[in-house]
C-alpha positions as CSV (number, residue, x, y, z in Angstrom):
1,X,75.6,95.1,87.4
2,X,77.2,95.4,83.8
3,X,75.0,98.0,83.0
4,X,75.9,100.4,86.0
5,X,79.6,99.3,85.3
6,X,79.2,100.4,81.7
7,X,77.6,103.4,82.9
8,X,80.3,104.5,84.7
9,X,82.7,103.3,82.8
10,X,81.5,105.1,79.4
11,X,81.4,108.3,81.8
12,X,85.3,108.1,82.9
13,X,86.0,107.5,79.8
14,X,84.5,110.3,78.1
15,X,86.1,112.5,81.3
16,X,89.6,110.7,80.7
17,X,89.5,111.4,76.8
18,X,88.8,115.2,77.8
19,X,91.4,114.7,80.5
20,X,94.0,113.8,77.7
21,X,93.1,116.7,75.5
22,X,93.7,118.8,78.7
23,X,97.3,116.7,79.7
24,X,98.2,117.1,75.8
25,X,97.7,120.9,75.6
26,X,99.3,121.1,78.8
27,X,102.3,119.2,78.1
28,X,102.0,121.2,75.0
29,X,102.4,124.4,76.2
30,X,104.3,124.2,79.5
31,X,106.4,120.9,78.6
32,X,108.1,119.7,81.8
33,X,109.5,122.9,83.7
34,X,109.6,124.6,86.9
35,X,105.6,125.8,85.7
36,X,104.4,122.5,85.1
37,X,105.9,121.3,88.4
38,X,104.3,124.1,90.6
39,X,100.6,123.6,88.8
40,X,101.2,119.6,89.8
41,X,102.3,120.5,93.5
42,X,99.0,122.9,93.6
43,X,96.6,120.2,92.3
44,X,98.0,117.7,93.9
45,X,97.0,117.6,97.9
46,X,93.1,119.2,96.7
47,X,93.1,116.4,94.1
48,X,94.2,113.9,96.5
49,X,91.3,114.3,98.9
50,X,89.1,114.2,95.8
51,X,90.2,110.7,95.4
52,X,89.8,109.7,99.1
53,X,86.7,111.1,98.8
54,X,85.0,110.3,95.9
55,X,86.7,107.1,95.0
56,X,86.8,105.4,98.3
57,X,86.1,106.8,102.0
58,X,83.2,108.8,102.0
59,X,81.4,106.6,100.2
60,X,81.7,103.3,101.4
61,X,81.2,104.4,104.8
62,X,78.4,106.7,103.7
63,X,76.4,104.1,102.1
64,X,75.6,100.8,104.5
65,X,75.4,103.8,107.1
66,X,73.0,106.0,105.7
67,X,71.4,102.0,104.6
68,X,70.9,101.1,108.2
69,X,69.8,104.6,109.4
70,X,66.2,104.9,110.4
71,X,66.6,108.7,110.3
72,X,68.0,109.0,106.7
73,X,67.4,112.5,106.1
74,X,68.5,113.8,109.7
75,X,71.5,111.8,109.9
76,X,72.9,112.4,105.9
77,X,72.4,116.0,106.5
78,X,74.4,116.1,110.5
79,X,77.3,114.1,108.5
80,X,77.1,116.9,105.6
81,X,77.3,120.0,107.8
82,X,79.9,118.4,110.1
83,X,82.1,117.2,107.4
84,X,81.8,120.5,104.9
85,X,82.4,122.5,108.2
86,X,86.0,120.6,108.9
87,X,87.2,121.1,105.2
88,X,86.1,124.6,104.9
89,X,88.2,125.4,107.8
90,X,90.7,123.6,106.5
91,X,90.6,125.2,103.1
92,X,90.9,128.9,104.7
93,X,94.0,127.8,106.8
94,X,95.4,126.9,103.8
95,X,94.9,130.2,102.5
96,X,96.2,131.6,105.2
97,X,99.6,129.8,105.5
98,X,99.6,128.4,101.6
99,X,103.7,128.7,101.6
100,X,103.3,125.8,104.5
101,X,100.8,123.9,102.9
102,X,103.2,124.3,99.8
103,X,106.4,122.9,101.7
104,X,104.5,119.7,103.3
105,X,103.6,119.2,99.5
106,X,106.6,119.2,98.2
107,X,109.5,119.8,100.4
108,X,112.3,119.7,98.8
109,X,111.4,122.7,96.4
110,X,113.5,126.5,96.9
111,X,112.0,129.3,98.2
112,X,112.1,131.0,95.1
113,X,109.4,127.6,93.5
114,X,107.4,127.8,97.2
115,X,106.9,131.7,96.5
116,X,106.0,131.0,92.8
117,X,103.5,127.7,94.1
118,X,102.2,129.2,96.9
119,X,99.2,131.4,95.5
120,X,97.9,128.4,92.9
121,X,98.0,126.0,96.2
122,X,95.7,128.3,98.0
123,X,93.3,128.7,94.7
124,X,93.2,125.6,94.2
125,X,92.7,123.8,97.4
126,X,89.0,125.5,97.2
127,X,88.4,122.6,95.0
128,X,88.0,120.6,97.9
129,X,84.7,121.9,99.8
130,X,83.7,122.0,96.1
131,X,84.2,118.4,95.5
132,X,83.3,117.3,98.7
133,X,80.0,118.5,98.3
134,X,79.3,116.6,94.8
135,X,80.8,113.7,96.5
136,X,78.0,113.9,99.3
137,X,75.1,114.3,96.6
138,X,76.4,111.6,94.4
139,X,76.7,108.9,97.7
140,X,73.0,109.6,97.6
141,X,72.6,109.3,93.9
142,X,74.3,106.0,94.3
143,X,72.2,104.8,96.7
144,X,69.0,105.4,94.3
145,X,71.1,103.2,92.0
146,X,71.9,106.4,89.8
147,X,75.4,106.6,88.8
148,X,75.5,108.6,85.4
149,X,76.0,111.9,86.7
150,X,79.0,111.3,88.7
151,X,80.6,109.6,86.0
152,X,80.2,111.9,83.6
153,X,80.4,115.4,85.7
154,X,84.4,115.2,86.0
155,X,83.8,115.8,82.4
156,X,83.1,119.5,83.4
157,X,86.6,120.0,85.1
158,X,88.4,119.2,82.1
159,X,86.3,121.3,80.5
160,X,87.2,124.1,82.3
161,X,91.0,123.3,82.5
162,X,91.1,123.2,78.4
163,X,89.0,126.4,78.3
164,X,91.4,128.0,80.7
165,X,94.6,126.9,78.2
166,X,92.7,128.0,75.5
167,X,91.7,131.6,76.5
168,X,95.6,131.8,77.9
169,X,97.4,130.5,74.7
170,X,99.0,134.3,74.3
171,X,100.1,134.3,77.2
172,X,103.3,133.9,79.7
173,X,103.6,130.5,81.6
174,X,103.6,132.0,84.8
175,X,100.4,133.9,83.8
176,X,98.9,130.2,82.3
177,X,99.0,128.6,85.3
178,X,96.9,131.0,87.2
179,X,94.1,130.3,84.5
180,X,94.6,126.9,85.1
181,X,93.8,127.2,88.3
182,X,90.6,129.2,88.7
183,X,89.8,126.6,86.2
184,X,89.7,124.2,88.8
185,X,87.9,125.9,91.0
186,X,85.3,127.1,88.1
187,X,85.0,123.0,87.3
188,X,84.1,122.2,90.9
189,X,81.4,124.8,90.9
190,X,80.2,123.3,87.5
191,X,80.5,120.0,88.8
192,X,78.3,120.7,91.8
193,X,75.5,122.6,89.4
194,X,75.1,119.3,88.0
195,X,74.6,117.0,91.1
196,X,72.0,119.7,92.1
197,X,70.0,119.6,89.3
198,X,70.3,116.1,89.2
199,X,69.1,115.7,93.0
200,X,66.1,118.4,92.4
201,X,65.3,116.0,88.8
202,X,65.0,112.7,91.3
203,X,63.2,114.9,93.9
204,X,65.6,114.1,96.8
205,X,65.7,117.8,98.2
206,X,62.5,116.9,99.8
207,X,64.4,114.5,101.9
208,X,67.7,116.9,102.5
209,X,65.3,120.0,103.1
210,X,63.5,117.7,105.9
211,X,67.1,117.0,107.7
212,X,68.0,120.3,107.6
213,X,64.3,121.3,109.1
214,X,64.2,118.4,111.7
215,X,68.1,118.5,112.7
216,X,68.1,120.1,115.9
217,X,64.7,118.0,117.1
218,X,65.9,114.6,116.1
219,X,69.6,114.7,116.6
220,X,69.0,112.6,119.2
221,X,67.9,109.3,117.3
222,X,71.1,109.7,115.4
223,X,73.9,110.6,117.6
224,X,74.8,106.6,118.1
225,X,74.5,106.5,114.6
226,X,77.1,109.9,113.9
227,X,79.1,108.8,116.1
228,X,79.8,104.9,114.8
229,X,79.8,107.1,111.4
230,X,83.0,109.2,112.6
231,X,84.4,105.7,114.1
232,X,84.1,104.2,110.6
233,X,85.1,107.0,108.4
234,X,88.8,107.9,109.3
235,X,89.9,104.0,109.1
236,X,88.1,103.8,105.8
237,X,89.9,107.5,104.8
238,X,93.4,105.9,105.9
239,X,92.6,102.5,104.5
240,X,91.8,103.2,101.2
241,X,93.9,105.9,100.2
242,X,97.2,104.1,100.1
243,X,97.7,104.6,96.1
244,X,96.7,108.2,96.3
245,X,98.8,108.9,99.5
246,X,101.7,106.6,97.5
247,X,101.4,109.1,94.8
248,X,101.6,112.1,97.1
249,X,104.8,110.3,98.5
250,X,106.3,110.2,95.0
251,X,105.6,114.3,94.5
252,X,107.2,115.0,97.8
253,X,110.5,112.8,96.7
254,X,110.4,113.9,93.8
255,X,111.2,117.2,94.6
256,X,114.5,116.8,95.7
257,X,115.4,115.4,92.0
258,X,116.1,117.2,89.0
259,X,113.6,119.5,87.3
260,X,110.8,118.1,85.5
261,X,110.5,114.9,87.6
262,X,107.0,115.7,89.2
263,X,105.7,116.4,85.7
264,X,107.0,112.9,84.5
265,X,105.6,111.5,87.5
266,X,102.5,113.0,86.5
267,X,102.1,112.3,83.0
268,X,102.6,108.5,83.7
269,X,100.7,108.2,87.1
270,X,97.5,109.9,84.3
271,X,98.4,106.9,82.2
272,X,98.0,104.4,84.7
273,X,95.0,106.0,86.2
274,X,93.0,105.5,83.0
275,X,92.3,101.7,83.0
276,X,92.4,101.8,87.2
277,X,89.3,104.3,87.0
278,X,87.8,103.0,83.9
279,X,87.5,99.6,85.2
280,X,88.4,99.1,88.3
281,X,86.8,102.1,90.5
282,X,83.8,102.1,88.0
283,X,83.0,98.7,88.7
284,X,83.8,99.3,92.3
285,X,81.3,101.9,92.4
286,X,78.7,100.3,90.8
287,X,78.0,97.1,92.6
288,X,79.0,98.6,96.1
289,X,75.9,99.5,96.8
290,X,74.3,95.9,95.7
291,X,76.9,94.5,98.0
292,X,76.4,96.4,101.0
293,X,72.7,95.6,100.9
294,X,73.5,92.1,100.3
295,X,75.8,91.9,103.7
296,X,73.0,93.8,105.5
297,X,70.5,91.6,104.4
298,X,72.8,88.4,105.6
299,X,72.9,87.2,101.8
300,X,77.0,86.3,101.5
301,X,76.0,83.7,98.8
302,X,74.7,86.5,96.6
303,X,77.3,89.3,97.6
304,X,80.1,86.5,96.5
305,X,77.9,85.6,93.5
306,X,78.1,89.2,92.3
307,X,82.5,89.5,93.1
308,X,82.9,86.5,91.5
309,X,81.7,88.1,88.0
310,X,83.0,91.3,89.0
311,X,86.5,89.6,89.5
312,X,86.8,87.8,86.1
313,X,85.5,91.0,84.5
314,X,88.0,92.9,85.7
315,X,91.5,90.4,85.9
316,X,90.8,90.0,82.1
317,X,90.5,93.8,80.9
318,X,93.2,94.8,83.6
319,X,95.5,91.9,82.4
320,X,95.2,93.3,78.9
321,X,95.4,96.9,80.3
322,X,98.7,96.0,81.8
323,X,100.6,94.3,79.0
324,X,99.4,97.2,76.7
325,X,100.5,100.1,79.0
326,X,104.2,97.8,79.7
327,X,104.8,96.5,75.9
328,X,103.9,100.1,74.3
329,X,104.8,102.6,77.0
330,X,106.9,104.9,74.8
331,X,104.8,104.6,71.8
332,X,101.8,106.0,74.5
333,X,103.8,109.0,75.9
334,X,104.7,109.8,71.9
335,X,101.5,110.2,70.6
336,X,99.8,111.6,73.6
337,X,102.5,114.2,74.2
338,X,105.3,114.7,72.8
339,X,104.8,118.0,71.0
340,X,105.3,121.7,71.5
341,X,107.8,121.9,74.7
342,X,107.4,117.9,75.5
343,X,110.7,116.8,73.9
344,X,111.9,113.4,72.8
345,X,114.1,113.4,76.1
346,X,111.0,113.5,78.6
347,X,109.4,110.8,76.3
348,X,111.8,108.2,77.4
349,X,111.6,109.6,81.1
350,X,107.8,109.2,81.5
351,X,108.1,106.3,79.1
352,X,109.8,104.3,81.8
353,X,108.3,105.3,84.7
354,X,104.6,104.7,83.2
355,X,106.5,100.8,83.2
356,X,106.9,100.7,86.7
357,X,103.6,101.7,87.5
358,X,101.7,100.0,84.9
359,X,102.9,96.7,86.9
360,X,100.9,97.8,89.7
361,X,97.0,97.9,87.9
362,X,96.3,94.8,88.7
363,X,96.6,94.3,92.8
364,X,95.5,98.0,92.9
365,X,92.7,97.1,90.7
366,X,91.7,93.9,92.8
367,X,92.3,95.4,96.3
368,X,89.9,97.8,94.9
369,X,87.3,95.1,94.3
370,X,88.0,93.0,97.5
371,X,88.3,96.3,99.9
372,X,84.4,96.0,99.2
373,X,83.6,93.3,101.4
374,X,85.4,94.6,104.0
375,X,83.5,98.3,104.1
376,X,80.7,96.6,103.6
377,X,81.0,94.3,106.7
378,X,82.1,97.5,108.8
379,X,86.0,96.1,108.9
380,X,87.7,99.7,108.3
381,X,90.3,99.0,111.1
382,X,91.0,96.1,109.2
383,X,91.6,98.0,105.9
384,X,93.5,100.7,107.9
385,X,96.1,98.7,109.2
386,X,96.6,97.1,105.6
387,X,97.2,100.6,104.3
388,X,99.3,101.5,107.0
389,X,101.6,98.0,106.1
390,X,101.5,98.7,103.1
391,X,102.1,102.0,102.8
392,X,105.3,102.0,105.5
393,X,106.5,99.1,102.4
394,X,106.2,102.0,99.9
395,X,108.0,104.4,102.3
396,X,110.9,101.9,102.7
397,X,111.2,101.1,99.0
398,X,110.8,104.6,98.0
399,X,113.8,105.5,99.9
400,X,115.5,102.5,98.6
401,X,115.3,102.8,95.2
402,X,115.3,106.7,94.7
403,X,118.8,107.1,94.7
404,X,119.8,103.9,92.3
405,X,116.5,104.4,89.9
406,X,115.4,108.1,90.2
407,X,111.7,108.9,89.5
408,X,111.4,105.1,88.1
409,X,112.3,104.0,91.8
410,X,109.6,105.9,92.9
411,X,106.6,104.4,90.5
412,X,108.2,101.4,90.9
413,X,108.4,101.4,94.9
414,X,104.5,102.5,95.0
415,X,103.7,99.5,93.0
416,X,105.3,97.2,94.4
417,X,103.3,98.3,98.0
418,X,100.2,97.9,95.5
419,X,101.3,94.0,95.4
420,X,101.7,93.9,99.3
421,X,98.3,96.2,99.9
422,X,96.4,93.2,97.9
423,X,98.0,90.4,99.5
424,X,96.7,91.1,103.0
425,X,93.7,92.2,101.6
426,X,92.7,88.6,100.1
427,X,94.2,87.5,103.2
428,X,91.0,89.3,105.3
429,X,88.2,88.4,102.8
430,X,89.3,84.7,103.4
431,X,91.0,81.7,101.6
432,X,87.6,80.0,101.3
433,X,85.7,82.9,99.8
434,X,88.4,83.6,97.4
435,X,89.0,79.8,96.4
436,X,85.0,80.2,95.5
437,X,85.8,82.8,93.3
438,X,88.4,80.9,91.2
439,X,87.7,79.1,87.9
440,X,90.0,76.6,86.2
441,X,88.0,77.1,83.3
442,X,88.1,80.6,83.5
443,X,92.0,80.9,84.7
444,X,92.7,78.6,80.8
445,X,90.9,81.6,78.8
446,X,92.9,83.8,80.8
447,X,95.9,82.5,80.3
448,X,96.5,81.3,76.6
449,X,94.3,85.3,75.8
450,X,97.6,86.9,77.1
451,X,100.0,84.7,75.6
452,X,97.9,85.4,72.3
453,X,97.4,89.4,73.3
454,X,101.3,89.7,74.2
455,X,102.3,88.2,70.6
456,X,99.5,90.7,69.0
457,X,100.9,93.6,70.9
458,X,104.7,92.7,69.9
459,X,104.3,92.7,66.0
460,X,101.9,95.9,66.6
461,X,105.0,97.2,68.1
462,X,107.2,96.7,65.5
463,X,104.9,97.9,62.7
464,X,104.1,101.4,64.5
465,X,108.2,102.0,65.4
466,X,108.4,102.2,61.7
467,X,106.2,104.9,61.8
468,X,107.4,107.3,64.9
């Protein structure tokens, strides 16, 4: 288990380090203004779908369904064709009506900003069909317990964007955002190529080509399986997307606030997403195929034992990450972003938002883990209901907090909705199952560790404050 987790974590860490280098350059070149806002708006919608697909619904429904299928090649090929066709049609629609898509993302923008952002939205959206193909191939690799390619491939996107910034260093800010947008699409192509090479090396092309060859002949044999997959996918997509939809909602509401608010939220959320991806998502991706196989074989005891190890690993690392992110929020933003066009006032605003986001790290991370149980047992509808209630809570609190707290209120609303989602997920997971995971000894170790780590962080904060 831990080998797969560390493979994922190391790959994600490598990708996120490059991502922070990319953000560092972006902040230095663009700062937090209308041009940074329009690029983040343009990348928001395809990135939203990327997170829902790559880190959630598709993989969590596909792997159990694929494991149970008696016609794996035909089933996987059919799912690939149907979903890719829908996504390409959706992408073409956005390219035909980019201004409409832009207003859907950020309704508060004025006409001139929408005109500036619309072409960028159309370009960025071509990342979506590319990343779906990546996700499909990644799911097949995960079933074969190969995680490295997917974990490291995001680095290719960041490398592409870093090169785009480098090549456009002498351009105007209006031109730079176009370089970045084409960099997103090129990054998607590179990710797809990396997965195709791995699929070829592992000998899985035969299975995929067999699916295309026999699809028409054997479609009737997978008709029931594919119908069940579709019925499970959409509740799973909704149920697994609360954090992403919340971030999208933040952007939409922030478009009504002062210029730069969208960028503050973006930079703060990037910091928040690092430990979430590095630990919670990496762990979930690594253990889900095993959990799904245990549940399929009616070995719930083994599945619970597997989740217990993952739970205590996550609760330790996420607790330390939360403390570090909250106490050192200003120092983190200063060291990462404050240079060039990114000035001190931007650092203060972003740090305040980061504190509100980081409080939700533990509930969002643990909900990722316990949701695996629901998806492995094909309880997608229950997960969807949890997401609906959590999102409704987020909308209500966002509207209530945006006026007194501004962008920080949006981040706090997202965090509070995360607590709601976690509590409801545990309720369905079951008190008996949850108590089987709890350990008094580990809880005592955790409490002592948190106290000692907090003291260390406060001393460290005073020390580095003297130098910044």
